[in-house]
C-alpha positions as CSV (number, residue, x, y, z in Angstrom):
1,M,0.1,0.1,0.0
2,A,2.7,2.4,1.0
3,A,4.5,1.7,-2.3
4,Q,1.5,2.3,-4.3
5,Y,0.7,5.5,-2.3
6,R,4.3,6.9,-3.1
7,M,3.9,6.0,-6.9
8,Q,0.4,7.8,-7.1
9,L,2.0,10.9,-5.4
10,G,4.9,10.7,-7.8
11,L,2.5,10.5,-10.7
12,L,0.6,13.5,-9.2
13,K,3.7,15.6,-8.8
14,L,5.0,14.7,-12.4
15,T,1.6,15.7,-13.8
16,L,1.3,19.0,-12.1
17,N,4.9,19.9,-13.1
18,I,4.2,19.1,-16.7
19,Q,1.0,21.1,-16.6
20,R,2.9,24.1,-15.0
21,R,5.4,23.9,-17.8
22,G,2.8,23.6,-20.4
23,A,1.0,26.7,-18.9
24,A,4.4,28.6,-18.9
25,Y,4.9,27.9,-22.6
26,L,1.3,29.1,-23.0
27,A,2.2,32.3,-21.3
28,M,5.1,32.8,-23.6
29,G,3.0,32.1,-26.8
30,K,4.7,28.9,-27.3
31,F,1.5,26.9,-28.3
32,K,3.3,24.0,-30.0
33,D,5.6,23.3,-27.1
34,A,2.5,23.7,-24.7
35,L,0.6,21.1,-26.7
36,K,3.2,18.4,-26.4
37,D,3.1,18.9,-22.6
38,F,-0.8,18.7,-22.5
39,Q,-0.7,15.6,-24.6
40,Q,1.6,14.0,-22.3
41,V,-0.6,15.1,-19.4
42,K,-3.7,13.3,-21.2
43,K,-1.7,10.3,-21.4
44,L,-0.9,10.4,-17.7
45,C,-4.6,11.0,-16.8
46,P,-6.8,9.7,-19.6
47,N,-9.9,10.0,-17.5
48,D,-9.4,13.5,-16.2
49,P,-11.9,15.8,-17.7
50,D,-10.0,19.0,-17.0
51,A,-6.9,17.6,-18.8
52,T,-9.1,16.5,-21.7
53,K,-10.6,20.0,-22.0
54,K,-7.3,21.9,-21.8
55,L,-5.8,19.4,-24.5
56,K,-8.7,20.3,-26.8
57,E,-8.4,24.1,-26.3
58,C,-4.6,23.8,-26.9
59,E,-5.1,21.7,-30.0
60,K,-7.6,24.4,-31.3
61,A,-4.9,27.1,-30.7
62,V,-2.1,25.2,-32.6
63,M,-4.6,24.4,-35.4
64,K,-5.4,28.3,-35.7
65,L,-1.5,29.1,-35.5
66,K,-0.8,26.8,-38.2
67,F,-3.7,28.2,-40.4
68,E,-2.3,31.7,-39.8
69,E,1.1,30.4,-40.7
70,A,-0.2,29.0,-43.8
71,I,-2.0,32.1,-45.3
72,S,0.6,34.5,-44.1
73,V,3.0,36.3,-46.4
74,P,6.7,35.3,-46.0
75,E,8.8,37.7,-44.2
76,S,11.0,38.6,-47.0
77,Q,7.9,39.4,-49.2
78,R,6.0,41.2,-46.5
79,C,5.2,45.0,-47.0
80,S,5.2,47.3,-44.2
81,V,1.9,48.3,-43.1
82,A,3.2,51.9,-42.0
83,D,4.4,52.5,-45.6
84,S,1.0,51.7,-46.9
85,I,-0.8,54.4,-44.9
86,D,-1.0,58.1,-45.4
87,Y,-2.7,59.4,-42.5
88,H,-3.7,62.7,-44.3
89,T,-6.2,60.5,-46.1
90,V,-7.3,58.2,-43.6
91,G,-10.2,58.1,-41.2
92,S,-13.4,59.9,-42.3
93,G,-16.9,58.6,-42.5
94,P,-18.7,55.4,-42.6
95,G,-17.2,52.9,-44.7
96,S,-13.8,54.7,-45.2
97,S,-11.8,52.8,-42.5
98,Y,-8.6,51.4,-43.9
99,V,-8.5,47.4,-44.4
100,S,-5.2,46.0,-45.3
101,T,-4.7,44.4,-48.6
102,K,-3.7,41.0,-47.2
103,V,-6.7,40.8,-45.0
104,T,-9.2,41.7,-47.6
105,A,-7.7,39.5,-50.2
106,V,-7.4,36.4,-48.2
107,S,-10.8,36.8,-46.6
108,A,-12.4,37.0,-50.1
109,A,-10.5,34.3,-51.6
110,A,-11.0,32.0,-48.4
111,A,-14.8,32.4,-48.7
112,L,-14.6,31.9,-52.4
113,M,-12.6,28.7,-52.1
114,A,-15.1,27.5,-49.7
115,V,-18.0,28.1,-51.8
116,L,-16.4,26.5,-55.0
117,V,-15.3,23.3,-53.2
118,V,-18.8,22.6,-51.7
119,Y,-20.6,23.6,-54.9
120,M,-18.3,21.6,-57.0
121,G,-18.1,18.7,-54.5
122,T,-21.9,18.6,-54.7
123,K,-22.1,18.5,-58.1
124,A,-19.8,15.9,-59.0
125,A,-18.5,14.4,-55.7
126,T,-15.1,13.7,-56.8
127,A,-11.7,14.7,-55.3
128,V,-10.6,15.7,-58.7
129,T,-13.3,18.3,-59.0
130,A,-12.7,19.6,-55.5
131,V,-8.9,20.0,-56.3
132,A,-9.6,21.8,-59.4
133,A,-12.0,24.2,-57.7
134,A,-9.4,24.9,-54.8
135,A,-6.7,25.5,-57.6
136,L,-9.2,27.9,-59.2
137,A,-10.0,29.6,-56.0
138,A,-6.0,29.9,-55.4
139,L,-5.6,31.8,-59.0
140,L,-8.5,34.0,-58.0
141,M,-6.9,34.8,-54.7
142,V,-3.8,36.1,-56.7
143,L,-5.8,38.1,-59.0
144,L,-8.0,39.6,-56.4
145,T,-4.8,40.5,-54.4
146,F,-3.2,42.5,-57.4
147,R,-6.6,44.0,-58.3
148,W,-7.4,45.2,-54.7
149,A,-3.8,46.6,-54.2
150,R,-4.0,48.6,-57.4
151,F,-7.6,50.0,-56.1
152,N,-6.5,50.6,-52.6
153,D,-3.2,52.4,-53.7
154,T,-5.3,54.6,-56.1
155,K,-7.9,55.2,-53.4
156,S,-5.3,56.5,-50.9
157,R,-3.6,58.7,-53.3
158,T,-6.7,60.4,-54.7
159,L,-9.2,60.4,-51.8
160,E,-8.9,63.3,-49.3
161,L,-11.0,62.0,-46.2
162,E,-12.2,64.5,-43.4
163,V,-12.8,64.0,-39.8
164,E,-16.7,63.8,-39.2
165,P,-18.2,67.1,-38.3
166,Q,-19.7,65.5,-35.3
167,Y,-16.4,64.4,-33.9
168,T,-15.7,66.6,-30.8
169,G,-12.4,65.0,-29.4
170,A,-8.8,66.0,-29.8
171,R,-7.5,67.3,-33.2
172,I,-4.0,67.9,-34.6
173,E,-3.7,71.0,-36.8
174,G,-1.2,70.2,-39.4
175,D,1.7,68.1,-38.7
176,V,2.5,69.4,-35.4
177,V,1.6,67.6,-32.1
178,T,1.0,70.3,-29.6
179,L,0.9,70.2,-25.7
180,D,-2.9,71.5,-26.0
181,F,-3.5,68.6,-28.1
182,V,-2.0,66.0,-25.7
183,K,-3.8,67.6,-22.7
184,K,-7.3,67.4,-24.8
185,M,-6.6,63.8,-25.5
186,L,-5.7,63.0,-21.9
187,D,-9.1,64.6,-20.7
188,D,-10.8,62.4,-23.6
189,F,-9.2,59.3,-22.3
190,K,-10.0,59.9,-18.6
191,N,-13.8,60.0,-19.9
192,Q,-13.3,56.8,-22.0
193,K,-13.5,58.6,-25.3
194,N,-11.3,57.2,-28.0
195,L,-8.9,59.2,-30.3
196,H,-10.1,59.4,-33.8
197,K,-8.2,56.9,-36.0
198,R,-7.0,59.9,-38.4
199,Y,-5.0,61.2,-35.4
200,A,-4.1,58.0,-33.9
201,Y,-2.5,57.1,-37.2
202,Q,-0.6,60.3,-37.1
203,V,0.8,60.0,-33.6
204,V,1.9,56.3,-34.3
205,L,3.5,57.0,-37.6
206,Q,5.5,60.0,-36.5
207,T,6.5,58.2,-33.5
208,R,7.7,55.3,-35.9
209,D,9.9,57.8,-37.9
210,M,11.6,58.9,-34.7
211,L,12.4,55.5,-33.2
212,R,13.6,54.0,-36.5
213,A,16.4,56.7,-36.4
214,L,17.7,55.7,-33.1
215,P,20.6,53.3,-32.3
216,S,19.8,50.2,-30.3
217,L,21.6,51.8,-27.2
218,V,20.5,55.4,-26.7
219,D,23.0,57.8,-24.7
220,I,21.0,60.3,-22.8
221,V,22.8,63.6,-21.5
222,V,21.2,65.4,-18.4
223,P,22.8,68.9,-18.0
224,E,24.1,69.8,-14.6
225,G,21.5,71.1,-12.3
226,K,18.9,69.2,-14.3
227,H,17.1,66.1,-13.4
228,F,16.0,63.0,-15.2
229,T,13.0,60.5,-14.2
230,V,13.0,56.7,-15.0
231,C,9.7,54.7,-14.9
232,G,9.3,50.9,-15.0
233,D,6.3,48.7,-16.2
234,V,2.9,50.7,-16.7
235,H,1.1,47.6,-18.1
236,G,-1.9,49.5,-19.4
237,Q,-2.8,51.1,-16.1
238,F,-3.4,54.6,-17.6
239,Y,-5.0,56.2,-14.6
240,D,-1.9,55.3,-12.6
241,L,0.4,56.7,-15.3
242,L,-1.7,60.0,-14.9
243,N,-0.9,60.0,-11.3
244,I,2.8,59.8,-12.1
245,F,2.2,62.9,-14.0
246,E,0.3,64.6,-11.3
247,L,3.3,63.8,-8.9
248,N,6.1,64.5,-11.0
249,G,5.0,66.8,-13.8
250,L,4.1,66.3,-17.4
251,P,7.0,65.3,-19.6
252,S,8.9,68.3,-21.1
253,E,12.4,69.3,-22.2
254,D,12.9,70.4,-18.6
255,N,11.3,67.4,-17.0
256,P,12.3,64.3,-19.2
257,Y,11.2,60.9,-18.7
258,L,12.6,57.5,-19.6
259,F,9.6,54.7,-19.5
260,N,11.7,51.2,-19.5
261,G,9.1,48.9,-21.4
262,D,6.0,47.1,-20.8
263,F,3.8,49.9,-21.6
264,V,0.9,47.6,-22.5
265,D,-0.7,44.2,-21.7
266,R,-2.9,43.0,-18.7
267,G,-4.3,46.4,-17.9
268,S,-7.4,47.2,-19.9
269,F,-6.3,51.0,-20.9
270,S,-3.2,50.0,-22.8
271,L,-4.3,51.8,-25.8
272,E,-4.5,54.9,-23.9
273,V,-1.0,54.5,-22.4
274,I,0.7,53.8,-25.5
275,L,-0.9,56.7,-27.4
276,T,0.0,59.0,-24.5
277,L,3.6,58.2,-24.6
278,F,3.9,58.1,-28.3
279,A,1.9,61.7,-28.4
280,F,4.4,63.3,-25.8
281,K,7.2,61.8,-27.9
282,C,6.0,63.6,-31.1
283,M,5.5,66.8,-29.1
284,C,9.0,66.7,-27.9
285,P,11.4,64.0,-28.6
286,S,13.7,65.1,-25.7
287,A,10.9,64.9,-23.3
288,I,10.3,61.3,-23.3
289,Y,12.6,58.3,-24.1
290,L,10.9,54.7,-24.6
291,A,12.6,51.3,-24.3
292,R,11.2,47.9,-25.4
293,G,10.0,45.5,-22.8
294,N,9.2,41.8,-23.3
295,H,5.5,42.6,-23.8
296,E,6.2,44.8,-26.7
297,S,5.9,41.8,-29.1
298,K,3.3,40.0,-31.1
299,S,3.2,36.9,-28.9
300,M,2.7,38.6,-25.7
301,N,0.2,41.1,-27.2
302,K,-1.9,38.2,-28.6
303,I,-2.3,36.7,-25.2
304,Y,-2.3,39.4,-22.7
305,G,-4.9,41.7,-24.2
306,F,-3.2,44.6,-26.1
307,E,-4.0,42.8,-29.5
308,G,-7.7,42.3,-28.5
309,E,-8.1,46.0,-27.1
310,V,-6.4,47.7,-30.4
311,R,-8.8,45.5,-32.4
312,S,-11.9,46.5,-30.3
313,K,-10.8,50.2,-30.0
314,L,-9.4,50.8,-33.3
315,S,-8.9,48.2,-35.9
316,E,-7.0,45.2,-37.1
317,T,-4.7,47.5,-39.2
318,F,-3.6,49.2,-36.0
319,V,-2.7,45.7,-34.6
320,E,-0.1,45.3,-37.4
321,L,1.0,48.8,-37.3
322,F,1.8,48.7,-33.3
323,A,3.6,45.3,-34.0
324,E,5.8,47.1,-36.6
325,V,6.5,50.2,-34.3
326,F,7.3,48.0,-31.4
327,C,10.1,46.6,-33.1
328,C,11.6,49.9,-33.7
329,L,12.1,50.6,-29.9
330,P,15.5,50.9,-28.5
331,L,16.7,48.2,-26.2
332,A,18.6,50.0,-23.6
333,H,19.8,53.7,-22.6
334,V,22.8,54.9,-20.6
335,I,22.3,58.1,-18.9
336,N,25.5,60.5,-18.4
337,G,27.5,57.5,-19.1
338,K,27.0,56.0,-15.7
339,V,23.7,54.6,-15.4
340,F,22.6,51.6,-17.7
341,V,18.9,51.2,-18.0
342,V,17.2,47.9,-19.5
343,H,13.8,46.5,-19.1
344,G,15.2,42.8,-18.2
345,G,18.8,42.4,-17.2
346,L,22.1,41.1,-18.1
347,F,23.6,38.3,-20.1
348,S,24.6,34.5,-20.2
349,V,28.1,35.4,-21.3
350,D,30.9,37.7,-19.9
351,G,32.5,40.5,-21.8
352,V,29.5,42.1,-23.4
353,K,30.3,45.9,-24.2
354,L,28.1,48.6,-24.9
355,S,29.0,48.5,-28.5
356,D,27.8,45.0,-28.7
357,I,24.4,46.2,-27.6
358,R,24.5,49.3,-30.1
359,A,25.3,46.6,-32.7
360,I,22.0,44.6,-32.4
361,D,19.7,44.6,-35.3
362,R,16.6,45.1,-33.2
363,F,13.9,45.5,-35.9
364,C,12.4,42.1,-35.6
365,E,10.4,40.2,-33.0
366,P,12.5,39.1,-30.1
367,P,14.3,36.0,-30.6
368,E,14.4,33.1,-27.9
369,E,18.0,33.4,-27.2
370,G,21.0,35.7,-27.3
371,L,21.7,39.4,-26.4
372,M,18.4,40.9,-27.4
373,C,16.1,38.1,-25.7
374,E,18.5,38.5,-22.4
375,L,18.0,42.3,-22.3
376,L,14.3,41.9,-22.3
377,W,13.7,38.7,-20.1
378,S,16.5,38.3,-17.6
379,D,16.1,38.7,-13.9
380,P,18.6,39.1,-11.1
381,Q,19.1,36.5,-8.3
382,P,20.5,36.6,-4.8
383,Q,23.2,34.1,-5.3
384,P,26.5,34.6,-7.4
385,G,26.9,33.4,-10.9
386,R,24.0,32.6,-13.4
387,G,21.1,30.3,-13.2
388,P,17.9,29.2,-15.3
389,S,15.4,31.6,-15.4
390,K,12.0,31.0,-13.5
391,R,10.3,32.4,-16.7
392,G,11.7,29.6,-19.1
393,V,13.4,32.4,-21.2
394,G,16.5,34.5,-20.4
395,L,18.4,33.8,-17.4
396,S,19.1,34.6,-13.8
397,F,22.2,36.6,-12.8
398,G,24.1,37.2,-9.7
399,A,25.8,40.2,-8.0
400,D,29.0,39.1,-9.3
401,I,27.6,39.4,-12.9
402,T,26.3,42.6,-12.6
403,K,29.7,44.1,-10.8
404,R,31.7,42.6,-13.9
405,F,29.6,44.1,-16.3
406,L,29.7,47.7,-14.8
407,Q,33.4,47.4,-14.4
408,E,33.9,46.5,-17.9
409,N,31.8,49.2,-19.2
410,N,32.8,52.1,-16.7
411,L,29.2,52.2,-15.4
412,D,28.0,52.8,-11.8
413,L,24.6,51.4,-11.8
414,V,22.1,48.9,-13.4
415,V,18.5,50.1,-13.5
416,R,15.8,47.5,-14.6
417,S,12.1,46.8,-14.5
418,H,10.3,43.6,-15.5
419,E,9.3,42.5,-11.9
420,V,6.5,43.6,-9.6
421,K,8.0,44.7,-6.2
422,D,5.9,45.2,-3.0
423,E,7.4,48.6,-2.6
424,G,7.5,49.5,-6.3
425,Y,11.3,49.1,-6.3
426,E,14.0,47.0,-4.8
427,I,17.7,47.6,-4.3
428,E,19.9,44.6,-5.0
429,H,23.5,43.3,-5.8
430,D,25.3,45.4,-3.0
431,G,23.5,48.7,-4.2
432,K,24.5,48.2,-8.0
433,L,21.1,47.3,-9.3
434,I,17.7,48.7,-8.8
435,T,14.4,47.3,-10.0
436,V,11.7,49.8,-10.6
437,F,8.0,49.1,-11.2
438,S,5.5,51.7,-11.9
439,A,2.1,49.7,-11.9
440,P,0.6,49.9,-8.4
441,N,-1.9,47.3,-7.3
442,Y,-0.7,45.4,-10.2
443,C,-3.8,43.9,-12.0
444,D,-5.9,45.1,-9.3
445,Q,-4.7,42.4,-7.0
446,M,-1.2,42.5,-6.0
447,G,-1.4,45.3,-3.5
448,N,2.1,46.5,-4.4
449,K,3.1,50.2,-4.6
450,G,4.3,51.9,-7.7
451,A,7.8,53.8,-7.8
452,F,9.8,55.9,-10.1
453,I,13.3,57.2,-9.9
454,R,14.6,60.6,-10.3
455,F,18.3,61.1,-10.9
456,E,20.0,64.8,-10.5
457,A,23.0,65.6,-12.5
458,P,25.8,65.6,-11.9
459,D,26.0,63.3,-9.1
460,M,23.3,60.9,-10.6
461,K,22.3,59.5,-7.3
462,P,18.8,57.8,-7.3
463,N,16.1,59.3,-5.5
464,I,13.1,56.9,-5.4
465,V,9.6,58.0,-4.9
466,T,6.7,55.5,-4.4
467,F,3.1,56.0,-4.8
468,S,-0.3,54.0,-4.4
469,A,-2.9,53.1,-6.9
470,V,-5.6,55.4,-7.8
471,P,-9.4,54.4,-8.7
472,H,-10.1,53.7,-12.4
473,P,-13.4,52.9,-14.3
474,D,-14.8,49.5,-13.8
475,V,-13.2,47.7,-16.6
476,K,-11.4,44.6,-15.2
477,P,-7.6,44.0,-16.0
478,M,-7.1,41.4,-18.9
479,A,-10.8,42.5,-20.2
480,Y,-9.4,41.8,-23.9
481,A,-6.9,39.1,-23.1
482,N,-7.2,35.8,-24.8
483,N,-10.1,33.6,-23.1
484,F,-7.7,30.6,-23.7
485,L,-5.2,32.1,-21.4
486,R,-7.8,32.5,-18.5
487,M,-8.5,28.8,-18.5
488,F,-5.0,27.9,-17.7
489,S,-4.4,30.8,-15.2
């Protein structure tokens, strides 16, 4: 009996560990790896209804992923969504919203294919006829793609679209984003009003142009007697972002900020957050600096809510557009040659120089290994050396790794974000590393404080300010997240 009990207990532990790993894969958007784990769980527990349900949902997710991969355009042939949009001609009355060429062509052809296969199959009931119908549909799909592209290009060149007269929200006059526009936009957002697509396009596209011109590692100079503020993760908590500005002032040339990644996801006001940060960047590029976090990526946005929120509040085209712009975000910053600021952490190898970070080709989705991955995903650990990451990607690094990196690059301090902290911050590694997290009461349930760091030049000693969460409208965190994720949470 005792041996049988130990065997059952061991089987239960194994099953739970595999389930946890599968859930972790899901959290990182690794659906195929997750499927393997849940298939194994099903074998270990064939009569468990919960395991059966999760396996079926995982199979559906993988099937959907395979379909999306099948109809997607190869990376080498993909056209930039941003390059296809002229914001001067986008966003007027009913029926005028922009729809991407690929989406329209594929949708039309897929529908046509289905109709032809069913019709021809019914008439002749032969595989040959069905294949012929599919081939015909594929040919028509190609023709549709070219014809729609030509029509859409002509339309965008010739049709000037005006914002509806009844629109009472924030407006940009000409090409210049002003403080008055930003303040009006913030007031509209506070009242849960959306920005018109015409102006949303302008803000996002102008920000893209500025970000593309920056290096992967940006040097920031704070003049003597001036200050500089670093904020951590905001995660779509718009009303807490407004509170930061209440406490510390709006971004300006004399009151500059660096927001250190993870602007979006989880919080259900992510669109308001990202448009606010982008609008300040357009208004005054030196007023605000933006770094990429691990949540500025397609896989995270698909799962944790930003993609669904953008699709709900704006359109599918904006989903693609934000994905492109996120790939333009710099990976790290150095303030006055002394403070290294990065979203995640340090590296799996010694000897990484600042020049190596500058040389990273960042214009892509984050890879699963290498310097770029580790900058976005790694975490500090209390013990020396390096260890595996609790997240399943990146690594954990000790105080000796931090000290060596700082010495080799003539730096004084690492500031990073990426982890919720009870007080909004934590000082580690003999005072050489500070984690700052700016989303208080994270996901409305963690009860943590938020924090930001003010540096005063020339000594650049960190002054940490903490704050509590403020009320927000009754829209729950993860309101736009993938329902599939909630099942496994």
